[in-house]
Structures are given as structure tokens and as C-alpha cells.
C-alpha positions, 0 to 999 in steps of 0.5 A, a space after each residue: 643791126 640794120 636799124 642802127 643806120 636809122 638812128 638819126 631818123 629815130 632821133 628826129 622822130 623823137 624830137 618831133 614827137 615831143 615838140 609836135 603840136 596842133 593836130 594833123 593840120 599843124 603836124 603837116 607843116 612840121 613834117 614838111 619842114 622836118 622830113 622834107 626840107 631838112 632831112 629829105 626823107 621824102 619829097 613834098 609830093 610824097 608827103 601830100 600823097 601820104 597825108 591825103 591817103 591817111 586822112 581817108 583812113 580811120 584813126 590818127 592821121 598824123 601817126 599814120 603818116 609818120 609811120 608810113 614815112 618810117 615804113 618807106 625808109 626801113 620797112 615794117 621794123 622801122 615803121 613799128 619803131 617809129 610808131 613806138 617812139 612817136 607815141 611814147 612821149 605823149 602817152 607818158 605825159 598824159 599818164 603822168 598828168 592823169 595822176 596829177 588831176 586829183 592834186 590839181 582838183 584839190 587846189 585853187 590854182 591859176 591856169 594863166 600859163 595855158 592862155 597862149 595855147 590857142 594863139 599858138 595852135 592858130 599860128 601852126 594851122 595858118 602856117 600849114 594851111 598856107 603851105 598846103 594851099 601853095 601845093 594844092 591850089 593850081 587852077 581857078 576852080 580850086 581857088 574859087 572853092 578855097 575862097 568860098 570854103 574859107 568865107 563859109 566856114 568863117 561866117 557859118 562856123 556855128 552850124 555843124 552842117 557847114 563841113 559836110 556841105 563844103 566837102 560835097 560842094 568841093 568834091 562835086 566840082 572835082 573832075 578826074 583827068 
């Protein structure tokens, strides 16, 4: 009966789960809009802390972050229910599509409907990165690191070593207070 008071939260998690798109970076922007600004389940600082913590853990950081929000609201039972509601639509859709692969393979079909997925994903990532930048970049050195990282990834994106190099450079300039 305790879980009934979280009905609206679970409905929001379900709606979020069927509309979530863009990976962890895109999910951050959607979580910020849904669970911080609209519902006020957590604060913006808490969300940044949750995302940072979950990015250090192995596994799906969006799933972990959302489960952590459920845990904060209602403990372990709500966290487990949040996790189940979050994964159910994606698992159902992927299972359904897996059975249709043979059907699509036998037909010569046009896939023009998927041409807008890449621009949509880029839009989600730009929105999320802009919001994260407004929260995270607070002094000159982090601004410089952000600009160098953005230019480096744009120009050197073809080499897989760019990301470890940027992480080491960015982490080397960070000082604990």
C-alpha cells in the first residue's frame, strides 16, 4: 500500500521510458526536465551527483541513475519497481523487433523513416551538453578544458586515442579543494 503514493512517479517513469532517446547524455537532459524541473523529485545538484556517480560504475548509467532516483523517493521496493518499469518497454520492443528481423530480411524494404534518427540524437546531445556545461563550467580552467576538448574531438575524432587523452588532460588539471 505504501507504493500507491508513488503512482504518479511510476506513471512518469513509464512515460519517460517510452520516450527516452539518445543514450546517457540525452537522458540527462530529459531527466533534468522531467524529474528536476517538472516533478521536483530531486534537485539539479543531486541529479549531477547521481549521474557522476553512476558514470563511474560499470553498466547502464541512465538505468542506474533512474533507479537511484526511485531509491531516494521510496527505498529498495520503489527502486526495483522503477527499474522494472524502465526496462519493460525497451525489452518488449526489442523482443518484438527481433522476431520481425527474418520478415524484414526477406523483403526489399526502404528504410527512409530512419533518416531523422541521427539529427534527433544530435539535438538531444546538444541540449544535454549545453545544460551540463551551464552547471559544471564555473571557472576559467574548466572553460579552457571544455574548449580544448570540443575542438580536439571535432578535429581528431577519427582516432580512438582522443578520449583517453582528453580524460587524462582534464583530470590532471583538476585540483581537490
